[in-house]
A tleap script that builds the chain and sets N, CA, C and O, in Angstrom:
source leaprc.protein.ff14SB
mol = sequence {
  NMET ARG ILE ARG PHE HIE THR VAL ALA ALA
  ILE VAL VAL LEU ILE ALA ALA GLY ALA TRP
  VAL ALA THR GLY LYS TYR THR PHE VAL GLY
  SER ASP ILE GLY ALA GLU ALA GLY ALA ALA
  PRO ALA MET SER PRO ASP PRO ALA PRO ALA
  ALA ASP LEU PRO ALA ALA GLU THR GLY SER
  GLU PRO GLY ALA GLU PRO ALA PRO ALA LEU
  GLN SER VAL ALA TYR THR ILE ALA GLU PRO
  ALA PRO TYR GLU ARG THR ILE ARG LEU ALA
  GLY GLN THR GLN ALA ASP LYS GLN VAL VAL
  LEU VAL ALA ARG THR SER GLY ALA VAL SER
  GLU LEU PRO VAL ALA GLU GLY ASP SER LEU
  GLU ALA GLY ALA LEU VAL MET ALA VAL GLU
  GLY PRO GLU ARG LEU ALA ALA VAL GLU SER
  CALA
}
set mol.1.N position { 137.509 132.946 125.817 }
set mol.1.CA position { 136.754 132.460 124.672 }
set mol.1.C position { 135.760 133.532 124.235 }
set mol.1.O position { 135.046 134.104 125.059 }
set mol.2.N position { 135.723 133.791 122.952 }
set mol.2.CA position { 134.872 134.842 122.403 }
set mol.2.C position { 133.535 134.248 121.961 }
set mol.2.O position { 133.506 133.233 121.265 }
set mol.3.N position { 132.433 134.875 122.361 }
set mol.3.CA position { 131.097 134.411 121.975 }
set mol.3.C position { 130.742 135.061 120.641 }
set mol.3.O position { 130.873 136.275 120.481 }
set mol.4.N position { 130.298 134.261 119.699 }
set mol.4.CA position { 129.984 134.768 118.366 }
set mol.4.C position { 128.606 135.421 118.347 }
set mol.4.O position { 127.755 135.135 119.190 }
set mol.5.N position { 128.404 136.302 117.371 }
set mol.5.CA position { 127.157 137.054 117.261 }
set mol.5.C position { 125.959 136.136 117.049 }
set mol.5.O position { 124.912 136.331 117.667 }
set mol.6.N position { 126.104 135.130 116.175 }
set mol.6.CA position { 124.948 134.277 115.885 }
set mol.6.C position { 124.523 133.464 117.109 }
set mol.6.O position { 123.352 133.107 117.235 }
set mol.7.N position { 125.454 133.170 118.003 }
set mol.7.CA position { 125.101 132.464 119.238 }
set mol.7.C position { 124.268 133.362 120.140 }
set mol.7.O position { 123.269 132.918 120.706 }
set mol.8.N position { 124.669 134.617 120.279 }
set mol.8.CA position { 123.916 135.575 121.096 }
set mol.8.C position { 122.540 135.812 120.480 }
set mol.8.O position { 121.543 135.865 121.201 }
set mol.9.N position { 122.473 135.956 119.155 }
set mol.9.CA position { 121.194 136.181 118.479 }
set mol.9.C position { 120.258 134.995 118.685 }
set mol.9.O position { 119.059 135.186 118.893 }
set mol.10.N position { 120.780 133.786 118.632 }
set mol.10.CA position { 119.955 132.593 118.840 }
set mol.10.C position { 119.413 132.542 120.259 }
set mol.10.O position { 118.259 132.166 120.466 }
set mol.11.N position { 120.220 132.910 121.229 }
set mol.11.CA position { 119.771 132.911 122.631 }
set mol.11.C position { 118.688 133.962 122.836 }
set mol.11.O position { 117.707 133.704 123.535 }
set mol.12.N position { 118.848 135.152 122.235 }
set mol.12.CA position { 117.842 136.214 122.355 }
set mol.12.C position { 116.520 135.763 121.731 }
set mol.12.O position { 115.458 135.973 122.316 }
set mol.13.N position { 116.577 135.153 120.563 }
set mol.13.CA position { 115.357 134.668 119.907 }
set mol.13.C position { 114.699 133.585 120.745 }
set mol.13.O position { 113.473 133.557 120.852 }
set mol.14.N position { 115.475 132.700 121.339 }
set mol.14.CA position { 114.935 131.637 122.186 }
set mol.14.C position { 114.237 132.212 123.413 }
set mol.14.O position { 113.155 131.754 123.779 }
set mol.15.N position { 114.841 133.202 124.047 }
set mol.15.CA position { 114.227 133.829 125.230 }
set mol.15.C position { 112.947 134.560 124.837 }
set mol.15.O position { 111.948 134.483 125.551 }
set mol.16.N position { 112.968 135.273 123.701 }
set mol.16.CA position { 111.773 135.996 123.246 }
set mol.16.C position { 110.640 135.026 122.924 }
set mol.16.O position { 109.490 135.287 123.275 }
set mol.17.N position { 110.947 133.919 122.265 }
set mol.17.CA position { 109.914 132.932 121.941 }
set mol.17.C position { 109.355 132.298 123.203 }
set mol.17.O position { 108.149 132.071 123.299 }
set mol.18.N position { 110.208 132.013 124.165 }
set mol.18.CA position { 109.747 131.445 125.434 }
set mol.18.C position { 108.845 132.399 126.188 }
set mol.18.O position { 107.846 131.979 126.771 }
set mol.19.N position { 109.186 133.689 126.184 }
set mol.19.CA position { 108.346 134.686 126.856 }
set mol.19.C position { 107.002 134.816 126.150 }
set mol.19.O position { 105.972 134.962 126.807 }
set mol.20.N position { 106.999 134.765 124.836 }
set mol.20.CA position { 105.759 134.861 124.067 }
set mol.20.C position { 104.842 133.678 124.364 }
set mol.20.O position { 103.640 133.858 124.556 }
set mol.21.N position { 105.397 132.479 124.402 }
set mol.21.CA position { 104.606 131.282 124.706 }
set mol.21.C position { 104.110 131.333 126.140 }
set mol.21.O position { 102.987 130.910 126.417 }
set mol.22.N position { 104.922 131.842 127.056 }
set mol.22.CA position { 104.528 131.915 128.466 }
set mol.22.C position { 103.359 132.869 128.679 }
set mol.22.O position { 102.581 132.674 129.613 }
set mol.23.N position { 103.209 133.902 127.838 }
set mol.23.CA position { 102.090 134.834 127.993 }
set mol.23.C position { 100.768 134.205 127.593 }
set mol.23.O position { 99.721 134.629 128.082 }
set mol.24.N position { 100.782 133.212 126.723 }
set mol.24.CA position { 99.543 132.589 126.266 }
set mol.24.C position { 98.801 133.422 125.250 }
set mol.24.O position { 97.641 133.129 124.959 }
set mol.25.N position { 99.415 134.439 124.702 }
set mol.25.CA position { 98.766 135.334 123.749 }
set mol.25.C position { 99.150 134.983 122.312 }
set mol.25.O position { 99.575 135.851 121.550 }
set mol.26.N position { 99.006 133.745 121.955 }
set mol.26.CA position { 99.270 133.356 120.583 }
set mol.26.C position { 98.007 132.700 120.040 }
set mol.26.O position { 97.386 131.888 120.726 }
set mol.27.N position { 97.624 133.044 118.817 }
set mol.27.CA position { 96.405 132.528 118.206 }
set mol.27.C position { 96.681 132.186 116.755 }
set mol.27.O position { 97.686 132.594 116.172 }
set mol.28.N position { 95.763 131.431 116.196 }
set mol.28.CA position { 95.824 131.141 114.778 }
set mol.28.C position { 95.021 132.203 114.045 }
set mol.28.O position { 94.236 132.915 114.670 }
set mol.29.N position { 95.195 132.322 112.764 }
set mol.29.CA position { 94.515 133.344 111.984 }
set mol.29.C position { 93.007 133.141 112.097 }
set mol.29.O position { 92.500 132.063 111.786 }
set mol.30.N position { 92.287 134.176 112.544 }
set mol.30.CA position { 90.835 134.134 112.623 }
set mol.30.C position { 90.281 133.521 113.882 }
set mol.30.O position { 89.062 133.515 114.055 }
set mol.31.N position { 91.111 133.000 114.783 }
set mol.31.CA position { 90.589 132.348 115.977 }
set mol.31.C position { 90.321 133.321 117.109 }
set mol.31.O position { 89.672 132.952 118.088 }
set mol.32.N position { 90.802 134.557 117.007 }
set mol.32.CA position { 90.638 135.530 118.082 }
set mol.32.C position { 89.904 136.766 117.557 }
set mol.32.O position { 90.311 137.893 117.841 }
set mol.33.N position { 88.829 136.562 116.795 }
set mol.33.CA position { 88.122 137.674 116.159 }
set mol.33.C position { 87.452 138.537 117.214 }
set mol.33.O position { 86.722 138.030 118.066 }
set mol.34.N position { 87.695 139.813 117.161 }
set mol.34.CA position { 87.036 140.771 118.035 }
set mol.34.C position { 87.555 140.783 119.457 }
set mol.34.O position { 86.998 141.507 120.282 }
set mol.35.N position { 88.582 140.029 119.795 }
set mol.35.CA position { 89.067 139.966 121.170 }
set mol.35.C position { 89.908 141.181 121.516 }
set mol.35.O position { 89.921 141.614 122.668 }
set mol.36.N position { 90.603 141.730 120.549 }
set mol.36.CA position { 91.442 142.888 120.814 }
set mol.36.C position { 90.599 144.157 120.748 }
set mol.36.O position { 89.568 144.185 120.075 }
set mol.37.N position { 91.030 145.200 121.438 }
set mol.37.CA position { 90.240 146.434 121.538 }
set mol.37.C position { 90.063 147.100 120.181 }
set mol.37.O position { 88.974 147.593 119.887 }
set mol.38.N position { 91.087 147.129 119.354 }
set mol.38.CA position { 91.001 147.838 118.082 }
set mol.38.C position { 90.618 146.945 116.921 }
set mol.38.O position { 90.669 147.387 115.773 }
set mol.39.N position { 90.243 145.725 117.175 }
set mol.39.CA position { 89.953 144.797 116.093 }
set mol.39.C position { 88.615 145.124 115.453 }
set mol.39.O position { 87.696 145.596 116.122 }
set mol.40.N position { 88.511 144.874 114.167 }
set mol.40.CA position { 87.259 145.095 113.455 }
set mol.40.C position { 86.271 144.011 113.860 }
set mol.40.O position { 86.676 142.863 114.045 }
set mol.41.N position { 84.986 144.334 114.004 }
set mol.41.CA position { 84.010 143.322 114.398 }
set mol.41.C position { 83.809 142.297 113.298 }
set mol.41.O position { 83.976 142.590 112.114 }
set mol.42.N position { 83.450 141.098 113.707 }
set mol.42.CA position { 83.226 140.017 112.755 }
set mol.42.C position { 81.926 140.254 112.009 }
set mol.42.O position { 81.045 140.962 112.496 }
set mol.43.N position { 81.806 139.664 110.831 }
set mol.43.CA position { 80.589 139.789 110.042 }
set mol.43.C position { 79.463 139.056 110.752 }
set mol.43.O position { 79.642 137.921 111.194 }
set mol.44.N position { 78.328 139.683 110.861 }
set mol.44.CA position { 77.168 139.093 111.523 }
set mol.44.C position { 76.334 138.354 110.498 }
set mol.44.O position { 76.139 138.863 109.394 }
set mol.45.N position { 75.829 137.159 110.824 }
set mol.45.CA position { 74.991 136.449 109.865 }
set mol.45.C position { 73.610 137.073 109.731 }
set mol.45.O position { 72.877 136.749 108.796 }
set mol.46.N position { 73.236 137.977 110.662 }
set mol.46.CA position { 71.928 138.629 110.605 }
set mol.46.C position { 71.946 139.687 109.510 }
set mol.46.O position { 72.973 140.332 109.298 }
set mol.47.N position { 70.811 139.884 108.797 }
set mol.47.CA position { 70.792 140.905 107.759 }
set mol.47.C position { 70.827 142.313 108.336 }
set mol.47.O position { 71.363 143.219 107.698 }
set mol.48.N position { 70.261 142.524 109.548 }
set mol.48.CA position { 70.257 143.850 110.163 }
set mol.48.C position { 71.095 143.811 111.423 }
set mol.48.O position { 70.883 142.935 112.261 }
set mol.49.N position { 72.048 144.732 111.592 }
set mol.49.CA position { 72.846 144.727 112.809 }
set mol.49.C position { 71.996 145.080 114.024 }
set mol.49.O position { 70.982 145.768 113.904 }
set mol.50.N position { 72.418 144.604 115.193 }
set mol.50.CA position { 71.667 144.811 116.430 }
set mol.50.C position { 71.623 146.280 116.816 }
set mol.50.O position { 70.686 146.687 117.502 }
set mol.51.N position { 72.580 147.087 116.412 }
set mol.51.CA position { 72.602 148.506 116.779 }
set mol.51.C position { 71.481 149.275 116.088 }
set mol.51.O position { 71.032 150.297 116.609 }
set mol.52.N position { 71.016 148.807 114.921 }
set mol.52.CA position { 69.959 149.492 114.184 }
set mol.52.C position { 68.572 149.183 114.725 }
set mol.52.O position { 67.629 149.923 114.446 }
set mol.53.N position { 68.422 148.097 115.498 }
set mol.53.CA position { 67.120 147.690 116.007 }
set mol.53.C position { 66.833 148.362 117.336 }
set mol.53.O position { 67.763 148.647 118.091 }
set mol.54.N position { 65.565 148.622 117.642 }
set mol.54.CA position { 65.218 149.155 118.954 }
set mol.54.C position { 65.543 148.154 120.048 }
set mol.54.O position { 65.698 146.963 119.778 }
set mol.55.N position { 65.649 148.635 121.291 }
set mol.55.CA position { 66.023 147.791 122.423 }
set mol.55.C position { 65.023 146.677 122.660 }
set mol.55.O position { 65.411 145.603 123.118 }
set mol.56.N position { 63.763 146.891 122.366 }
set mol.56.CA position { 62.737 145.858 122.593 }
set mol.56.C position { 62.950 144.675 121.668 }
set mol.56.O position { 62.682 143.538 122.055 }
set mol.57.N position { 63.432 144.918 120.442 }
set mol.57.CA position { 63.625 143.832 119.487 }
set mol.57.C position { 64.918 143.074 119.741 }
set mol.57.O position { 64.985 141.881 119.445 }
set mol.58.N position { 65.936 143.713 120.272 }
set mol.58.CA position { 67.213 143.043 120.503 }
set mol.58.C position { 67.209 142.247 121.780 }
set mol.58.O position { 68.034 141.346 121.936 }
set mol.59.N position { 66.317 142.539 122.700 }
set mol.59.CA position { 66.268 141.806 123.956 }
set mol.59.C position { 67.278 142.310 124.953 }
set mol.59.O position { 67.566 141.615 125.928 }
set mol.60.N position { 67.832 143.496 124.752 }
set mol.60.CA position { 68.800 144.050 125.693 }
set mol.60.C position { 68.392 145.467 126.053 }
set mol.60.O position { 67.539 146.070 125.403 }
set mol.61.N position { 68.996 145.968 127.065 }
set mol.61.CA position { 68.687 147.323 127.530 }
set mol.61.C position { 69.430 148.337 126.679 }
set mol.61.O position { 70.502 148.040 126.150 }
set mol.62.N position { 68.866 149.545 126.540 }
set mol.62.CA position { 69.582 150.579 125.789 }
set mol.62.C position { 70.865 150.960 126.515 }
set mol.62.O position { 70.887 151.053 127.743 }
set mol.63.N position { 71.911 151.176 125.767 }
set mol.63.CA position { 73.183 151.562 126.354 }
set mol.63.C position { 74.029 150.372 126.764 }
set mol.63.O position { 75.198 150.545 127.108 }
set mol.64.N position { 73.468 149.155 126.738 }
set mol.64.CA position { 74.241 147.964 127.100 }
set mol.64.C position { 75.164 147.602 125.939 }
set mol.64.O position { 74.869 147.882 124.778 }
set mol.65.N position { 76.259 146.988 126.273 }
set mol.65.CA position { 77.213 146.580 125.258 }
set mol.65.C position { 76.644 145.410 124.456 }
set mol.65.O position { 76.130 144.462 125.051 }
set mol.66.N position { 76.721 145.448 123.123 }
set mol.66.CA position { 76.179 144.332 122.335 }
set mol.66.C position { 77.025 143.071 122.542 }
set mol.66.O position { 78.225 143.144 122.809 }
set mol.67.N position { 76.376 141.929 122.412 }
set mol.67.CA position { 77.070 140.643 122.556 }
set mol.67.C position { 78.054 140.481 121.404 }
set mol.67.O position { 77.791 140.946 120.295 }
set mol.68.N position { 79.169 139.837 121.652 }
set mol.68.CA position { 80.133 139.647 120.562 }
set mol.68.C position { 79.530 138.782 119.455 }
set mol.68.O position { 78.788 137.835 119.716 }
set mol.69.N position { 79.867 139.129 118.223 }
set mol.69.CA position { 79.347 138.390 117.074 }
set mol.69.C position { 79.954 136.994 117.040 }
set mol.69.O position { 81.128 136.803 117.358 }
set mol.70.N position { 79.137 136.028 116.652 }
set mol.70.CA position { 79.625 134.657 116.535 }
set mol.70.C position { 80.300 134.479 115.189 }
set mol.70.O position { 79.929 135.111 114.201 }
set mol.71.N position { 81.274 133.627 115.168 }
set mol.71.CA position { 81.997 133.357 113.939 }
set mol.71.C position { 81.238 132.292 113.157 }
set mol.71.O position { 80.839 131.278 113.729 }
set mol.72.N position { 81.034 132.505 111.865 }
set mol.72.CA position { 80.329 131.519 111.047 }
set mol.72.C position { 81.336 130.754 110.199 }
set mol.72.O position { 82.395 131.265 109.833 }
set mol.73.N position { 80.972 129.519 109.900 }
set mol.73.CA position { 81.848 128.643 109.135 }
set mol.73.C position { 81.036 128.007 108.018 }
set mol.73.O position { 79.933 127.520 108.262 }
set mol.74.N position { 81.558 128.003 106.806 }
set mol.74.CA position { 80.895 127.336 105.687 }
set mol.74.C position { 81.347 125.886 105.640 }
set mol.74.O position { 82.496 125.580 105.960 }
set mol.75.N position { 80.455 124.998 105.246 }
set mol.75.CA position { 80.807 123.583 105.160 }
set mol.75.C position { 80.058 122.949 104.010 }
set mol.75.O position { 79.114 123.531 103.475 }
set mol.76.N position { 80.478 121.762 103.633 }
set mol.76.CA position { 79.810 120.971 102.611 }
set mol.76.C position { 79.885 119.513 103.016 }
set mol.76.O position { 80.800 119.107 103.732 }
set mol.77.N position { 78.938 118.738 102.567 }
set mol.77.CA position { 78.910 117.308 102.887 }
set mol.77.C position { 79.634 116.566 101.776 }
set mol.77.O position { 79.298 116.718 100.602 }
set mol.78.N position { 80.616 115.771 102.140 }
set mol.78.CA position { 81.384 115.005 101.161 }
set mol.78.C position { 80.651 113.704 100.857 }
set mol.78.O position { 80.273 112.965 101.766 }
set mol.79.N position { 80.460 113.439 99.594 }
set mol.79.CA position { 79.810 112.205 99.159 }
set mol.79.C position { 80.886 111.203 98.746 }
set mol.79.O position { 81.842 111.577 98.066 }
set mol.80.N position { 80.748 109.944 99.143 }
set mol.80.CA position { 81.747 108.950 98.729 }
set mol.80.C position { 81.650 108.686 97.227 }
set mol.80.O position { 80.559 108.651 96.659 }
set mol.81.N position { 82.787 108.504 96.607 }
set mol.81.CA position { 82.849 108.238 95.173 }
set mol.81.C position { 83.957 107.229 94.921 }
set mol.81.O position { 84.942 107.197 95.658 }
set mol.82.N position { 83.811 106.410 93.894 }
set mol.82.CA position { 84.877 105.441 93.592 }
set mol.82.C position { 86.151 106.163 93.163 }
set mol.82.O position { 86.108 107.208 92.513 }
set mol.83.N position { 87.258 105.590 93.535 }
set mol.83.CA position { 88.551 106.190 93.223 }
set mol.83.C position { 89.479 105.098 92.731 }
set mol.83.O position { 89.701 104.107 93.426 }
set mol.84.N position { 90.016 105.272 91.545 }
set mol.84.CA position { 90.968 104.316 90.998 }
set mol.84.C position { 92.326 104.989 90.927 }
set mol.84.O position { 92.487 106.049 90.322 }
set mol.85.N position { 93.278 104.360 91.547 }
set mol.85.CA position { 94.627 104.915 91.544 }
set mol.85.C position { 95.397 104.275 90.397 }
set mol.85.O position { 95.771 103.105 90.470 }
set mol.86.N position { 95.629 105.032 89.357 }
set mol.86.CA position { 96.360 104.526 88.202 }
set mol.86.C position { 97.441 105.518 87.814 }
set mol.86.O position { 97.329 106.724 88.033 }
set mol.87.N position { 98.471 104.973 87.240 }
set mol.87.CA position { 99.553 105.792 86.702 }
set mol.87.C position { 99.800 105.310 85.277 }
set mol.87.O position { 100.062 104.128 85.055 }
set mol.88.N position { 99.718 106.210 84.326 }
set mol.88.CA position { 99.965 105.847 82.934 }
set mol.88.C position { 101.322 106.402 82.527 }
set mol.88.O position { 101.591 107.595 82.662 }
set mol.89.N position { 102.154 105.526 82.035 }
set mol.89.CA position { 103.492 105.914 81.613 }
set mol.89.C position { 103.697 105.500 80.167 }
set mol.89.O position { 103.186 104.466 79.736 }
set mol.90.N position { 104.423 106.280 79.433 }
set mol.90.CA position { 104.767 105.952 78.060 }
set mol.90.C position { 106.282 105.851 77.962 }
set mol.90.O position { 107.007 106.632 78.578 }
set mol.91.N position { 106.748 104.893 77.192 }
set mol.91.CA position { 108.189 104.749 77.041 }
set mol.91.C position { 108.538 103.511 76.247 }
set mol.91.O position { 107.662 102.845 75.697 }
set mol.92.N position { 109.804 103.210 76.192 }
set mol.92.CA position { 110.289 102.032 75.492 }
set mol.92.C position { 111.029 101.153 76.477 }
set mol.92.O position { 111.658 101.636 77.419 }
set mol.93.N position { 110.943 99.866 76.247 }
set mol.93.CA position { 111.671 98.929 77.096 }
set mol.93.C position { 112.808 98.311 76.302 }
set mol.93.O position { 112.775 98.253 75.073 }
set mol.94.N position { 113.787 97.862 77.015 }
set mol.94.CA position { 114.933 97.226 76.386 }
set mol.94.C position { 115.281 95.995 77.206 }
set mol.94.O position { 115.196 96.008 78.434 }
set mol.95.N position { 115.673 94.939 76.519 }
set mol.95.CA position { 116.004 93.696 77.205 }
set mol.95.C position { 117.189 93.914 78.136 }
set mol.95.O position { 118.143 94.611 77.789 }
set mol.96.N position { 117.121 93.309 79.325 }
set mol.96.CA position { 118.223 93.454 80.268 }
set mol.96.C position { 119.183 92.267 80.203 }
set mol.96.O position { 120.210 92.258 80.883 }
set mol.97.N position { 118.850 91.269 79.387 }
set mol.97.CA position { 119.731 90.104 79.249 }
set mol.97.C position { 119.877 89.746 77.778 }
set mol.97.O position { 118.966 89.959 76.977 }
set mol.98.N position { 121.022 89.205 77.442 }
set mol.98.CA position { 121.256 88.696 76.096 }
set mol.98.C position { 121.689 87.248 76.218 }
set mol.98.O position { 122.326 86.851 77.194 }
set mol.99.N position { 121.336 86.474 75.219 }
set mol.99.CA position { 121.640 85.043 75.249 }
set mol.99.C position { 122.417 84.685 73.991 }
set mol.99.O position { 122.094 85.154 72.899 }
set mol.100.N position { 123.429 83.863 74.146 }
set mol.100.CA position { 124.186 83.336 73.020 }
set mol.100.C position { 123.927 81.838 72.978 }
set mol.100.O position { 124.141 81.133 73.964 }
set mol.101.N position { 123.461 81.352 71.815 }
set mol.101.CA position { 123.186 79.925 71.664 }
set mol.101.C position { 124.436 79.218 71.175 }
set mol.101.O position { 125.110 79.683 70.256 }
set mol.102.N position { 124.733 78.099 71.794 }
set mol.102.CA position { 125.890 77.300 71.420 }
set mol.102.C position { 125.389 75.897 71.097 }
set mol.102.O position { 124.601 75.317 71.845 }
set mol.103.N position { 125.854 75.364 69.980 }
set mol.103.CA position { 125.430 74.019 69.582 }
set mol.103.C position { 126.139 72.981 70.435 }
set mol.103.O position { 127.350 73.065 70.637 }
set mol.104.N position { 125.394 72.006 70.935 }
set mol.104.CA position { 125.982 70.914 71.713 }
set mol.104.C position { 125.750 69.579 71.015 }
set mol.104.O position { 125.840 68.512 71.621 }
set mol.105.N position { 125.460 69.671 69.772 }
set mol.105.CA position { 125.246 68.458 68.983 }
set mol.105.C position { 125.834 68.677 67.598 }
set mol.105.O position { 126.036 69.812 67.169 }
set mol.106.N position { 126.096 67.609 66.927 }
set mol.106.CA position { 126.629 67.749 65.567 }
set mol.106.C position { 125.462 67.784 64.595 }
set mol.106.O position { 124.416 67.184 64.841 }
set mol.107.N position { 125.646 68.467 63.528 }
set mol.107.CA position { 124.619 68.557 62.509 }
set mol.107.C position { 124.588 69.950 61.925 }
set mol.107.O position { 125.253 70.865 62.412 }
set mol.108.N position { 123.816 70.090 60.890 }
set mol.108.CA position { 123.689 71.378 60.207 }
set mol.108.C position { 122.334 71.984 60.558 }
set mol.108.O position { 121.363 71.270 60.809 }
set mol.109.N position { 122.287 73.315 60.570 }
set mol.109.CA position { 121.030 74.012 60.846 }
set mol.109.C position { 120.138 73.842 59.626 }
set mol.109.O position { 120.506 74.221 58.515 }
set mol.110.N position { 118.960 73.267 59.847 }
set mol.110.CA position { 118.038 73.055 58.732 }
set mol.110.C position { 116.960 74.133 58.663 }
set mol.110.O position { 116.423 74.416 57.592 }
set mol.111.N position { 116.656 74.718 59.782 }
set mol.111.CA position { 115.590 75.719 59.788 }
set mol.111.C position { 115.921 76.785 60.836 }
set mol.111.O position { 116.358 76.466 61.942 }
set mol.112.N position { 115.707 78.061 60.472 }
set mol.112.CA position { 115.932 79.182 61.386 }
set mol.112.C position { 114.728 80.129 61.256 }
set mol.112.O position { 114.780 81.087 60.485 }
set mol.113.N position { 113.640 79.867 62.010 }
set mol.113.CA position { 112.401 80.624 61.820 }
set mol.113.C position { 112.396 82.030 62.436 }
set mol.113.O position { 111.452 82.784 62.200 }
set mol.114.N position { 113.398 82.398 63.201 }
set mol.114.CA position { 113.408 83.721 63.828 }
set mol.114.C position { 114.604 84.522 63.339 }
set mol.114.O position { 115.635 83.967 62.957 }
set mol.115.N position { 114.441 85.840 63.360 }
set mol.115.CA position { 115.537 86.736 62.984 }
set mol.115.C position { 116.089 87.376 64.252 }
set mol.115.O position { 115.453 87.341 65.306 }
set mol.116.N position { 117.265 87.953 64.139 }
set mol.116.CA position { 117.890 88.597 65.291 }
set mol.116.C position { 117.024 89.763 65.768 }
set mol.116.O position { 116.600 90.594 64.966 }
set mol.117.N position { 116.764 89.820 67.070 }
set mol.117.CA position { 115.969 90.892 67.656 }
set mol.117.C position { 114.484 90.594 67.759 }
set mol.117.O position { 113.745 91.388 68.340 }
set mol.118.N position { 114.015 89.458 67.206 }
set mol.118.CA position { 112.593 89.102 67.300 }
set mol.118.C position { 112.215 88.749 68.730 }
set mol.118.O position { 113.044 88.275 69.506 }
set mol.119.N position { 110.945 88.989 69.069 }
set mol.119.CA position { 110.422 88.581 70.375 }
set mol.119.C position { 110.017 87.119 70.302 }
set mol.119.O position { 109.517 86.650 69.279 }
set mol.120.N position { 110.237 86.409 71.389 }
set mol.120.CA position { 109.917 84.985 71.428 }
set mol.120.C position { 108.951 84.692 72.561 }
set mol.120.O position { 109.010 85.314 73.621 }
set mol.121.N position { 108.068 83.746 72.327 }
set mol.121.CA position { 107.174 83.242 73.360 }
set mol.121.C position { 107.840 82.029 74.002 }
set mol.121.O position { 108.778 81.454 73.448 }
set mol.122.N position { 107.348 81.653 75.166 }
set mol.122.CA position { 107.898 80.473 75.840 }
set mol.122.C position { 107.619 79.236 74.984 }
set mol.122.O position { 106.493 79.036 74.530 }
set mol.123.N position { 108.627 78.422 74.768 }
set mol.123.CA position { 108.488 77.182 74.002 }
set mol.123.C position { 108.570 77.365 72.495 }
set mol.123.O position { 108.321 76.410 71.760 }
set mol.124.N position { 108.909 78.555 72.006 }
set mol.124.CA position { 108.980 78.805 70.566 }
set mol.124.C position { 110.218 78.130 69.974 }
set mol.124.O position { 111.248 78.000 70.637 }
set mol.125.N position { 110.097 77.703 68.713 }
set mol.125.CA position { 111.206 77.064 68.005 }
set mol.125.C position { 112.190 78.138 67.557 }
set mol.125.O position { 111.822 79.063 66.833 }
set mol.126.N position { 113.453 78.008 67.994 }
set mol.126.CA position { 114.484 78.976 67.627 }
set mol.126.C position { 115.210 78.516 66.370 }
set mol.126.O position { 115.422 79.308 65.452 }
set mol.127.N position { 115.595 77.237 66.320 }
set mol.127.CA position { 116.209 76.682 65.114 }
set mol.127.C position { 116.082 75.161 65.138 }
set mol.127.O position { 115.950 74.540 66.192 }
set mol.128.N position { 116.125 74.593 63.951 }
set mol.128.CA position { 116.072 73.133 63.818 }
set mol.128.C position { 117.417 72.666 63.260 }
set mol.128.O position { 117.958 73.260 62.328 }
set mol.129.N position { 117.939 71.598 63.844 }
set mol.129.CA position { 119.239 71.055 63.433 }
set mol.129.C position { 119.006 69.686 62.802 }
set mol.129.O position { 118.224 68.876 63.302 }
set mol.130.N position { 119.718 69.443 61.669 }
set mol.130.CA position { 119.657 68.118 61.056 }
set mol.130.C position { 120.346 67.152 61.995 }
set mol.130.O position { 121.514 67.333 62.338 }
set mol.131.N position { 119.637 66.145 62.404 }
set mol.131.CA position { 120.166 65.209 63.377 }
set mol.131.C position { 120.946 64.065 62.743 }
set mol.131.O position { 121.080 63.997 61.521 }
set mol.132.N position { 121.461 63.165 63.583 }
set mol.132.CA position { 122.250 62.028 63.088 }
set mol.132.C position { 121.440 61.066 62.229 }
set mol.132.O position { 122.018 60.355 61.407 }
set mol.133.N position { 120.117 61.020 62.392 }
set mol.133.CA position { 119.320 60.106 61.561 }
set mol.133.C position { 119.363 60.509 60.095 }
set mol.133.O position { 119.324 59.642 59.222 }
set mol.134.N position { 119.443 61.802 59.803 }
set mol.134.CA position { 119.529 62.255 58.417 }
set mol.134.C position { 120.920 61.918 57.865 }
set mol.134.O position { 121.058 61.515 56.710 }
set mol.135.N position { 121.935 62.087 58.696 }
set mol.135.CA position { 123.295 61.719 58.268 }
set mol.135.C position { 123.382 60.223 57.971 }
set mol.135.O position { 124.020 59.808 57.004 }
set mol.136.N position { 122.742 59.433 58.799 }
set mol.136.CA position { 122.743 57.977 58.581 }
set mol.136.C position { 122.019 57.633 57.288 }
set mol.136.O position { 122.431 56.713 56.581 }
set mol.137.N position { 120.957 58.348 56.968 }
set mol.137.CA position { 120.225 58.084 55.728 }
set mol.137.C position { 121.076 58.439 54.516 }
set mol.137.O position { 121.027 57.743 53.502 }
set mol.138.N position { 121.863 59.525 54.609 }
set mol.138.CA position { 122.727 59.924 53.492 }
set mol.138.C position { 123.836 58.894 53.292 }
set mol.138.O position { 124.166 58.551 52.156 }
set mol.139.N position { 124.414 58.398 54.390 }
set mol.139.CA position { 125.504 57.426 54.288 }
set mol.139.C position { 125.015 56.084 53.752 }
set mol.139.O position { 125.748 55.405 53.034 }
set mol.140.N position { 123.809 55.698 54.086 }
set mol.140.CA position { 123.301 54.401 53.628 }
set mol.140.C position { 122.845 54.459 52.179 }
set mol.140.O position { 122.647 53.405 51.574 }
set mol.141.N position { 122.671 55.618 51.602 }
set mol.141.CA position { 122.182 55.718 50.232 }
set mol.141.C position { 123.240 55.459 49.211 }
set mol.141.O position { 122.967 55.511 48.012 }
savepdb mol mol.pdb
quit
């Protein structure tokens, strides 16, 4: 059975990553400031660096190694504020149902107050049909 190149490459990367994690020498950006020998020193919050001051003012002996600079962090206080979650959408709607009216009584349509496509409220009159009482009145006349 032949081993493919990508399988060997994946195994090499896995071993390299495992060795790197095993050393413990992994940091996030800015978390290891000044720890390496060639690293640039961190910015000091003091206006005058300790090297420019005489030994009496720094509190250390001449020729002693200066203390590592502390890392400073900027922050702000968050104030609570009301928050309304709204979404505004623009568009058109279309009816998802259509209705066909079928007459279940005899008579003629006497009134049709709505046109095709009109919006209706609940309980609105769609049409009026002449009932049997009107037919009876015509026959008795």
